[in-house]
Steps between C-alpha positions, in 0.01 A plus 500: 500500500120446529560136599737612774238746634236227507739274689570775751125555550447129561795487739365801691154343525643175632732678746211706638287192553246597236573201276422456135120491557517824696705662226243397239213620719665837556508550120128423458269791444184596682212256438288579195140382469400486134161334547252354747289221358209478505434871556194427715321222685342394828673375815642157413643614165848371408699816418823503299732800513742519207808719504871513572752528783305275735710297743484119504330514843395768747289718271224693674190589301333815625130465427264784590580573865649157576796279424574145387856410600768247404370427153736322259547612140576298192867507411647651189641819362202588280143525623451357847173416671360495851172313542265480798136441580323802647352404835224692682750628760872581467762642739453857610874557551839359415748321723861619497747301291417134468330475841157339514280688742130554562358813341166674493249365250399706196168400340505527121288790378289496182600751233839615374804389701857614436743210445879526524798275571757574770825311560865562587537699175227753581130550426334501159251752370139392541253333269129455578298187572125546536333274755147410389219360715 
């Protein structure tokens, strides 16, 4: 009986145009950030976020009061990573969906900055990265 229910779920996903990838994505949980490494550094630091439930593409990192959009994540079912280099200025807003649009600039501020990951599965809780001079 469980096999029949799984087949019905797959058939329903395909009939609704969601597809197998959409079915898998709908089962994923909200992103979880387990660590930000290193925990501090100046502008120009390569930052790696480790966690789970990141999407292959289209992850948005919320950093302080700004955003870094369309970041890919490593694949896998265990720990995943998103890596980026912190520039002196990031986007001050997000663009809807996958659209690329101009946004206001947000200069990186020294001190503690909240870091979280947002994607189609939701938004993670925050961790802190301290920007040093």
